ROMAR-702036 format. One record per residue (C-alpha): residue in one letter; y, z, x. Coordinates in steps of 0.02 Angstrom, whole numbers, plus 50000, padded with zeros to 5 digits. Layout:
ROMAR-702036
AYZX;...
***
This chain:
ROMAR-702036
X566895325453075;X568125339853059;X568085353653196;X567005368653157;X568285383653119;X568165399653210;X567655408653040;X566295396353025;X565705400253192;X565635417953158;X564655414653011;X563365404253110;X563325417753244;X562435428553120;X560935417153125;X559405426953204;X559455418553370;X557705425753415;X556935419053262;X557635401453284;X557205401753455;X555305404553410;X555455390453290;X556095378253412;X554675384153536;X553355380353402;X552795398253371;X552675406053186;X554335412353139;X554155428753046;X552205433753058;X552655452453062;X551675457653201;X551825462553382;X551245451053530;X550965454153714;X552095443053814;X553205441453654;X554605434553759;X553685423253870;X554625407353801;X556295414753739;X556725427153886;X555295425254013;X556055438754131;X556425451453994;X555095464054053;X555515461054243;X557275466654216;X556775481154119;X555635486254253;X556925482754389;X558125494154298;X556885508354270;X556385506854454;X558175507454518;X558635523354402;X557095532654456;X557355530654637;X559035538554606;X558345551654489;X556475553554469;X556745563554318;X557295547954226;X555325542954206;X555075558454099;X556555555454007;X556285538553953;X554535542153900;X555175556853788;X556475545553729;X555225533053670;X554165547053581;X555805553953491;X556235536453429;X554555531953361;X554415548353268;X555925545653176;X555975530453071;X554805522253177;X555085513353340;X556715504953298;X557875510853438;X558855522053302;X558885535553437;X560105524753537;X561395523053395;X562985531853440;X563715544053306;X565305538953216;X566595549053121;X565635547052960;X563985550253016;X562975561053152;X561575550553227;X559895556353293;X560475556253461;X561665570853428;X560545582753340;X560205598053432;X558385592853462;X559015578053565;X560635582853631;X560815587353779;X559055586153833;X558675567253797;X559105558153953;X558995538754018;X560245529853892;X561205523054027;X559495515254093;X559255507653932;X561155501253936;X560885493754103;X559515483854062;X560165478253895;X561745473253967;X560795461354097;X559735455153964;X561165449953859;X561905440854008;X560295430054014;X559675430053850;X561015434653729;X560365441053554;X558425439153601;X557655456053664;X557835470553536;X558395487853607;X556775494053528;X555765482753646;X556855487753790;X556435506653758;X554525503953737;X554485493453898;X555555506153993;X554355521353934;X552825510553994;X553775508554165;X554245526254177;X552415530354162;X551955518354298;X553175523554426;X552475541054421;X550795535354466;X550275534154280;X549285519254202;X549915501854197;X549695494154030;X550335479953935;X551545482653797;X551635469853629;X553375465553597;X554245458953440;X555065474953378;X556785474153287;X558075486753290;X558615498653145;X560255500753074;X560185518053017;X560175533453121;X560285550453028;X560295567953129;X559575575952975;X557935565952984;X557575572553159;X556995591153128;X555715586152993;X554895571653102;X554905578953289;X553625592653310;X554595607653398;X553915616353550;X553455631053439;X552145621553331;X550415628053288;X548905616053320;X548905612653125;X550765607953135;X550415595953278;X548935589553187;X550035586353026;X551455579553123;X550405566153221;X549325562653074;X550885557952973;X551335544553103;X549485538153091;X548945546653258;X547265555153262;X547005572453331;X546315565353499;X547855554253523;X548875569653502;X547985579553632;X548035563553748;X549915560753723;X550225579253750;X549865575053925;X551505567653952;X552075584253980;X551325583454154;X552945575654209;X554825581554177;X555765597554144;X556115608453993;X557575619753943;X557185638153944;X557845638953768;X556285628653718;X555015642753758;X556095658753784;X555335666353624;X553715666353717;X554505676553857;X555485689153758;X555215689153567;X553715679753515;X553475679653333;X554905692153318;X553865706253406;X555055709053539;X553715706253667;X553015691153754;X551675679953696;X550055688253733;X549105671553771;X550255667453913;X549595671054097;X550455687654161;X550935679854334;X551585664154249;X552555674954124;X553325684154276;X553795668154353;X554645661154209;X555505676854164;X556325675854342;X556775657454325;X557425660754143;X558155678554137;X558705686053971;X560575686053949;X560505699853811;X559355711653716;X558945698153595;X558005688753719;X559315674353726;X559425663553888;X560615651953983;X560455634953879;X560835626354046;X559265633354143;X557825621454154;X556065622854240;X554755609254262;X553405605654134;X552065606654271;X552735615054426;X551325609654551;X551625590954535;X553255589654421;X553445571054465;X551605565354467;X550745558454309;X549105567554334;X547925580454235;X548675596354311;X549445597754146;X547725602454067;X547225611954210;X548865623354177;X548375624253988;X546595629854028;X547425642854141;X548515650554004;X549985641954092;X550585629953959;X552475630553949;X552755627053762;X551845636853611;X551305619153570;X550425616553733;X549425631753735;X548955629653545;X547825615653612;X546595628453657;X546585637253486;X545215626153414;X543445621953496;X543735603653477;X545485602053550;X544965613853685;X543595602553729;X544625587653733;X545795598153851;X544335601953970;X543725584153957;X545585576953999;X545605589954154;X544025584654237;X544255566354191;X545905560554256;X545525542154249;X544825541454078;X546185552054017;X547475538354090;X546565525554002;X546605534453844;X548515538653868;X548945519853893;X547965516153732;X548915529353631;X550565524653701;X550275507353640;X549755513153466;X551245525353452;X552375510753498;X551825502553337;X552395516253217;X553285508953071;X554065494653175;X555305481253096;X554585464353140;X555155446953071;X556575446852965;X556805465552949;X558065474753056;X559135466053177;X559375462153374;X560705472953420;X561815462453528;X563045473753594;X562835493253597;X564565493653683;X565495488953531;X564905504853447;X565345514453600;X567015507153608;X567325512053421;X566855530353457;X567895531253610;X569455524053516;X569135538853398;X569105551753526;X570635545653606;X571545545953441;X570995563253407;X571555568253576;X573275560453572;X573605569853407;X573275585853503;X574355580153654;X576055587853617;X575175604753601;X574435602853781;X575915596953873;X577725591453858;X577935572853806;X579435564153721;X579235556153560;X579575538853622;X578165539853748;X576955547353605;X577345533753490;X577115520153635;X575415528053677;X574925527853482;X575395509453467;X574375505153612;X572835513853540;X573155506153368;X573085488653441;X571495493353552;X570665499653393;X571105484553299;X570315473053431;X568685483553433;X568535483053249;X568875464253239;X567485461153381;X566285472953323;X566315465253140;X565155450853182;X563875462653267;X563745474153116;X563505459352988;X561825455352908;X560605446653020;X559655433352937;X558355420152976;X558685410852818;X560045397552810;X560235399852619;X560705418052648;X562325411652729;X562905404052565;X562705419652466;X564205431252428;X564145444652564;X564295462452540;X566115462552493;X565795449752358;X566805436452454;X566385419752388;X565185407552470;X565745399952631;X565845381152659;X564715377952801;X564405360252762;X564915355752933;X563485363853004;X562295361152860;X561535345552948;X561155352853108;X559455356853162;X558765373453203;X558925371053399;X560705364253382;X561125381053295;X560435390953437;X561505381653555;X563035384053440;X562445403053424;X562385404853608;X564155396153627;X564795407953500;X564065423553576;X564785419053746;X566515417653680;X566315433953601;X565725441153758;X567195434253852;X568325441453730;X567415458753732;X567475458053931;X569465455453919;X569605469453790;X568635480253903;X569755475854050;X571255479353944;X570585496353904;X570145500154085;X571945494954134;X572535508954024;X571625522754102;X573295532554119;X573035537353928;X571515545653959;X572175554054118;X573625560754016;X572545568853895;X571495576554025;X569865566753974;X568925555854089;X568255540953988;X567075533954127;X567335518154041;X566725509354205;X565015518154189;X564655516554007;X565515501053936;X565745488154081;X564285478454162;X564395484754324;X564155467554417;X562385468454463;X562135465554652;X561195447854684;X559595449654780;X560095433454876;X561845428954937;X562535412454977;X561585404155126;X563035401255243;X563885418055218;X562245426655280;X562065414855415;X563915416055482;X564025435355450;X562235436355544;X562915426155700;X564465435755707;X563555452155690;X562245447155825;X563685441055944;X564665456055927;X563085467055963;X562705456756116;X564515457956177;X565015474856128;X563445484156163;X562725483855997;X563845497955925;X563005503855767;X563965517455683;X562845524555563;X560965526455506;X560095514655387;X558635514855275;X557465501055323;X558205499755495;X556615492655575;X556135480355426;X556525464555536;X556285471555717;X554725482355692;X554065480255511;X552665491255544;X553555505755618;X553495518155476;X551615513255426;X551135517455604;X551905533455610;X551205538655441;X549525532755494;X549555545655656;X550375559455557;X548965557655423;X547625557255547;X548315573255634;X548675582455479;X547015578555408;X546095585655564;X547355600155584;X548395603955418;X549535616355522;X550215601555621;X551245597055461;X552265612955479;X552295609855666;X553065592755653;X554315598755530;X554865612755638;X554965602055790;X556195589355709;X557225604355661;X557335611655841;X557765593855897;X559235591155784;X559955609755811;X560015605455999;X561155591956051;X560845582955886;X559315572155829;X558965564055994;X557255567856033;X557835578556176;X556475591756124;X555105579556178;X555675577556362;X554685586656496;X555425597556625;X555615591056788;X554195588956901;X554915600157038;X555355613556917;X557255612956952;X557715608256769;X556795617256638;X556885605756477;X557145611356301;X555345612056250;X555135625156381;X556385636456313;X555745653856238;X556025648056056;X555095631756082;X553595636756175;X552645638556009;X553165620355947;X551565608855924;X551375590955868;X551875582856028;X550395573256050;X550505566055867;X552305558755918;X551555552156085;X550065543955987;X551285534655871;X552465530456017;X551005522856119;X550515511555974;X552305506355923;X552605500856108;X551115490956095;X551645481855925;X553575481755960;X553975486156140;X555635495656171;X556155494355986;X555755510555896;X556685526055963;X555715544455988;X557135551955886;X556665540255730;X554845543655750;X555085561755748;X556165560455581;X554755548955506;X553365560355560;X554335576555481;X554565567055312;X552745562055314;X552175579855358;X553195586055200;X552375572855084;X550605576755152;X550825595055122;X551375590554942;X553305588654958;X554215573954873;X554345558454975;X556185554155031;X556925538855123;X557415542355296;X558825532255369;X558525526955545;X559435519155696;X559475534955798;X559405532255993;X558655544756118;X559635557256225;X559225557656414;X559655576556440;X558715591956388;X559085608956462;X558155624256406;X559755634956400;X560495623256265;X559235629556134;X559605648256155;X561285647456075;X560955634555946;X559335639355858;X559425653755741;X558265669255789;X556965675755673;X558005691655665;X559665683255601;X560585690355447;X561375679155321;X563135678155418;X562195672355571;X561215660155488;X562725652455384;X563675651455546;X562315641855639;X562115629455507;X563945627355473;X564135622355659;X562915608055619;X563835602655460;X562705611055342;X563125621955202;X562365638855148;X561455628855011;X560695617855135;X560225633255238;X559315641455093;X558385625155051;X557865620155234;X557265638255250;X556045634155113;X555065623455254;X554305642255292;X553205639355138;X552005630255261;X551425634355438;X551135651055546;X552255661855649;X551755673355795;X551655691655783;X552995694555912;X554315685155787;X554255700055664;X553345715255739;X555015723055742;X554915725055557;X553235734055567;X553465746455725;X555085755655765;X556155747355644;X557575759555683;X557805777355722;X557385784555547;X556055773255486;X554545764455560;X554495749555443;X555755737955372;X556025746255205;X556455729655122;X554605724455164;X553305725255029;X552235739955074;X550535730655038;X551355715055135;X551665727155274;X549975733455274;X549155716455289;X550365712355430;X549855727155519;X548075722955516;X548355705655581;X549635712255709;X549185730155777;X550435740655868;X549505739556023;X550415724056065;X549835714356214;X548805700156171;X549015703255990;X550755697855995;X550075680056017;X549155682255842;X549805671355703;X550045674155522;X550375662955375;X552255661755332;X551655659955145;X550095669655135;X549725662254955;X549775643555006;X549975640655185;X549645621855183;X550535618055016;X552295612055013;X552805623354863;X553945637054799;X552935650954847;X553975655454997;X555435658754878;X554345669254760;X553745679554899;X555545683054952;X555955688954776;X554405700854792;X554935708254973;X553555697755057;X554525686955171;X553845687355346;X555355685755460;X556865695055446;X557855680255436;X556915675055280;X556965691755179;X558895693355226;X559095678555101;X558875690854957;X560115704055034;X561575692654998;X562115688954821;X562575671054839;X560905666354936;X559925677954823;X560475666854679;X559905651554768;X558225658554806;X557925664454628;X558475646554573;X557265638054688;X555785651154660;X555065643054505;X555945624554505;X554855614354618;X555715598454555;X557395606554604;X556705612154767;X555795596454813;X557395585354771;X558645596054866;X557505598655009;X557385579755037;X559195577855039;X559545592055155;X558245584655272;X559075568355275;X560835577055303;X560035587955443;X559245571055519;X560975564255549;X561635578555656;X562475571855809;X561445556655807;X561715543655945;X561865526355887;X562325509655961;X562725511056141;X563025530556142;X561325533256218;X560135526656339;X558945512156288;X557575517356175;X556455525556295;X555235513656380;X556295498556344;X557225485156428;X558225470456362;X558415479456196;X560085470556152;X559385453456189;X557945457056076;X559065463455944;X560225447355956;X558475437055939;X557995447055787;X559675446355695;X559855427155739;X558065425755672;X558525434855507;X559985424355489;X559145407955515;X557675413755394;X558925416955258;X559405398955250;X557575395355200;X557175410955104;X556165402454964;X555075394155108;X554335409155198;X553495426455180;X554335443355165;X553725461055191;X554235470655035;X554275454654931;X553675463854777;X554775479654796;X555795474954642;X554755460954560;X553215472554548;X553385488354632;X551605494454602;X550835479254662;X550265485654840;X549665501554759;X548675494054628;X547755483054755;X547535498154869;X546795508754724;X545605494754685;X544965491554865;X544765510254890;X543675513154739;X542655497654798;X542455503354977;X542045519254927;X540595514054830;X540045500754952;X540745501955131;X540135485155163;X541345477855043;X542725480855178;X541995466255292;X541725456255125;X543585456155085;X544085452355276;X542985437655278;X543575431655110;X545335430755171;X544745422455333;X543765408755238;X545185405555113;X546625403455252;X545555391955352;X545325380455213;X546925372455142;X547865386755202;X548035405155117;X548175398254955;X546695407754853;X545785390854830;X544145400954887;X544345411554728;X544155395954608;X542635392954512;X541805376654511;X541985365854365;X541245350154277;X541495336054400;X541975348254552;X541125359354667;X542425373054716;X542495379654897;X541575396054858;X539985386554801;X539995377254980;X538465382955097;X539545392555211;X540345402255069;X538875406954956;X538695423455042;X540485428755015;X540775443754918;X542195454654840;X542785442854701;X542625455754573;X543755467754671;X545145454254674;X544765451454480;X544955469354452;X546555470354549;X547255454654475;X546825460354296;X547785476154323;X549275467154401;X549355454954259;X549565470354140;X550875478254250;X551755463554308;X551245447754208;X551365431254303;X552255439954457;X550785443154598;X549915427654671;X548045429254694;X548435422854877;X549445438154905;X548245449954817;X546845443354940;X548025446055105;X548425464155039;X546585468454997;X545975462655173;X547265473455257;X546765488255144;X544985485555179;X545255486155367;X546355502055364;X544965510955256;X543615508155395;X544695513655537;X545855498455575;X547705498455601;X548715497755442;X550065483555461;X551425476755343;X550945459955255;X552205449155226;X552025441555044;X552725427354939;X551235416654941;X550825405254796;X549155399354730;X548465381654753;X547795371554628;X546435362654731;X544745368754787;X543465357554852;X541755361654935;X541845345955042;X543325352655133;X542515368155205;X541545357055329;X542405356055492;X543695369555450;X542625384455461;X541785388155631;X539895388555621;X538845403555689;X538185392455826;X539925386555890;X540375387856069;X542135392456153;X542655374756153;X542285372555967;X543025387655919;X544675384456018;X544745367355927;X544505375155744;X545815390355786;X546985378355868;X547065367055722;X547605381555621;X549025386255745;X548005400255820;X547795403756007;X546255406756105;X546835425056132;X547055426055935;X545375418455909;X544635432156021;X545505445955933;X544985440055763;X543205437955814;X543375456755823;X543195456955630;X541275455255664;X541335474255718;X540975477255531;X539775468755402;X538185461455393;X537455443655436;X535945434955365;X534525431055469;X534725412155442;X536325412655533;X535585417655694;X533735414755676;X533835399255791;X534095411655946;X532465420755895;X531275405055852;X531955389255925;X530835373555941;X530935357856030;X531185355256215;X531965373056240;X530795382256126;X530805400956124;X532155414356121;X533885412856174;X533885418156362;X535715426656350;X535165438656231;X534595457556278;X532685457356258;X532585474456182;X533865466756049;X532835451956018;X531305463855989;X532345473055857;X533025458355772;X531305449755758;X530585465355672;X532025463455536;X531985444755532;X530085439255552;X529655421755593;X528885417755420;X530165406155342;X530055414155163;X531515413755069;X531585432455089;X531475432355273;X532925420555289;X533885429855161;X533685446155256;X535275454355328;X535765465055495;X537255472955539;X538445463555654;X538735479255751;X537045488355761;X538035505555822;X539385507755698;X539165493055567;X540575502355444;X541895506655575;X543275496355646;X543075498555824;X542715489855989;X540895491355990;X540705473055947;X541495468756112;X540345481456204;X538875473856118;X539475457256194;X539585463656367;X537835470156350;X537285452956278;X536905460256116;X538075448656017;X537195443755863;X537825425555834;X537875412355961;X539825410855929;X539935429655974;X539055428956129;X539825412856190;X541435423056214;X540615429856371;X540265412456434;X542065407556466;X543115417556606;X544575419756503;X543845424756346;X542665436356444;X543995445056520;X544825447656357;X543125454256284;X542995466956432;X544845472456405;X544505476056222;X543005486456277;X544065496956384;X545615497856279;X545385499956090;X547285502056052;X547565484956131;X546345477356019;X546965486255862;X548645480755887;X548255462055932;X547125461655787;X548385466755661;X549725453755735;X548295439155726;X547895444755546;X549795443255487;X549925425655591;X548335419755510;X548985425055343;X550425412355360;X549235397655389;X549735382855262;X550485393955137;X551355387254987;X553015396654943;X554535393154839;X554235381854703;X552555374154782;X551015379354700;X550785391954557;X550535409154508;X548785410454426;X548455422654296;X546625420354325;X546105419854509;X544545410854460;X545495396154364;X546875383654423;X548355382654310;
***
């Protein structure tokens, strides 16, 4: 047989890979419809790859979430959902993306490019750009706390993109209600779906130009829209000032669509509309008819139902005029079109080069020749990708569009479909290799771009950036970790910088514990949020972020510490840091520094008050010096002017912009009258009050802080009198209105540069929240002590040795990464996994507090039979009685909670999260909801395929067990006696059936009577609840395991045992053994010790007999084995 020629390969390469792959897989070829899990056979990782890229992008810039949603909308409303919005313009055609409606406001193209590039590497020619965009929009909704829903796939890509078609199909922001209805109806969407989809405006931002007419020239009246809330109007005018008498505004200015939670997918958009605070005319138009107004109210009050409707509407919108089957194409390389456009741009710039700078003719001709060669190569390699795609072999034998004769493909005529697929893959790979060489050639000629003063950024848009592999080569990790560990041990563990996730290995629950303590404190006293933020600030500005502000003055009074300096006497929150530190010392002794606790606590306080979360790099060490006099010259006084503020912040490496942003922390908290009374009384010799202070504000402050002074000086007032506990932009708005409380606050409006920054932040919550997080991270790095540049973490010894052991353990673990569990296992595979489970558990426990105990017990009964493999969830089938139907398990509950969580997870991340992990997470979340410690759950379990009722016998401890029997059963699972006593504490919540302990009340035989170890009064109470009559009703009766606090995870269970009021024989037996009795008494007196030990034991129990790597499976339905 003769060899296949290159031309014939190119012809074969136009066969539709996706269609042929489906044929080989046994699916219908061109059924013309969309399907969930469309790529399950042809590219199983498609949705995961898209989700990973979206998650990565949103972590960098949260605004991408809204951008991707909007891009999908703009795509589907013009020529249907065919990815025509992604196509680049050419010299002969202006594409959709470059119409003023889409440019420059559409964003997220680079996210699609990154996902598509990865998909082409693993599944060339299979996944359409249209499907990538639909998946990305869905994931954009999910990462902002919107609904998770399943997207049917199978769209094909269009080949036409015309800017002229955009204006007639995209409803403008000035639309009336009738125009909106007509526009959506034309796309097959109902009025209700229009109102529902409008809710996407709850995230993202808008350019001022989109609504400027409402502010300055509504309907050409020269006045504002009369329907807009006046205060909102004032805010928007300050954020979008008119640049001229015609009301034109700076096109670069943007504001959040919904300022309170601009990055949260919630129903506040509808609340804004109800308050006449809709941003666009089209938003506010929703109130212009009774029917749509009713839908707005319904959505505002019913967030969960609205989210469900939104998901359904997005799925329906994603099916508008889709191309399927043999219609359209699968765009294999967007980069070819981009390369052509870049070459054209370079050619134009080259022609203008002599007018821009001196260059001789020889050099100019050399550049022109180089460009010509590159352009030819681009066109050559671009040709196969612009040819007609076909799923019909005979089409290849017909003349092409240029009327060329039929091609002789006899050499491949006898090939089967699957053989052609393989040939197609090889051809595409050859073309990809050539394209990569071409791109490298272009990259090597960067001097052309530099010569014509243009940055091509080819490395950003054209070259696949070489995605970082999640798992590195085993031996590299091992050797590197050993070298690192030895160097840490020998050199004192020098650590030159902070790291996000610093405690992931050494104390995985560190941030969870801090967050838990801060949450409890702020819930009880909202003002502590501001206190913790201020404490972190005062710490970092004096000797750096070393927790020196926490040190107490010496007992003999010879040295006053920072906390006792005048500026710090009003600090609060020390007890919160102490509580967190105490728990951390119990969980991870000597590991977590006080400085890091303070940094984490400040971040968590900001979030609890409504600010945006940010990641805190850690690794600070604690200082051992604290002198009150150091505070005086390093903390800016409340009377400081802008030059003084700028100087103090600059000394710490912070810019004036950072200073204005960090001053925004004054949007929460209170201040003492003594800090600003000089502005009210005797301001200067000519005026009593500070003239820059708003008169009404001065009156309010004078009432709160009378001139008499004395005790009144200790009075406090809110720094932001509008929303003192909400982290928002009211602080800046107050400054613009002359209502700043401190002189240092109001001074920010007296300087042109800082005043501009104040105005910029006043009505842009997204901008402020983003920059505040960045500034806090920067501030948190001031003068940090790392490595050996400090004392050991306070309260620790042998830190270096523990670090060595931890790093060595991490190195060894990398050699078997597929065989063990990991904290954060689903961070990239299914980022929303733990959130979804937590939501479902929370709903269930809120409705029925007893469900918490049920989920914990379900996890226990699973792990003790065949290991933690979710075998307890499997239903019995013909010929097999499953574990759940064995006598010890018939009282188990919580299966429906697991089912609901699993159902949502399958929608969000099909086939990713195991039932075993769902159960482990659910048990943890259930405990946290009833007062238990939150702890990190290592994950990566796989599901078992065997469930037999017979195996429960001998594996589950009966309620009549004594200590020896308990030790034997727990020991067989790798658990110690101490862990057995700790885990028995789960009986502090939940109920038990009378049948489980009735023998203690009514025994027969030679020892007939009641159990003599049981408190008589308790016996009397139990006999009333569980009468001796052996009716089914009596034996099925239930009583609380802990009669005092049955729904609170505390130590009353142990106190009851000490008082001989343990319910089960196995409970009371713990007092019959000296060792276990001592532990019971210890827990009674030390609840923190119990909580910590219980959490550690649960993590250990959760690793019993786990299936990982390739063992087991991932069940899509937890009740049915695969």
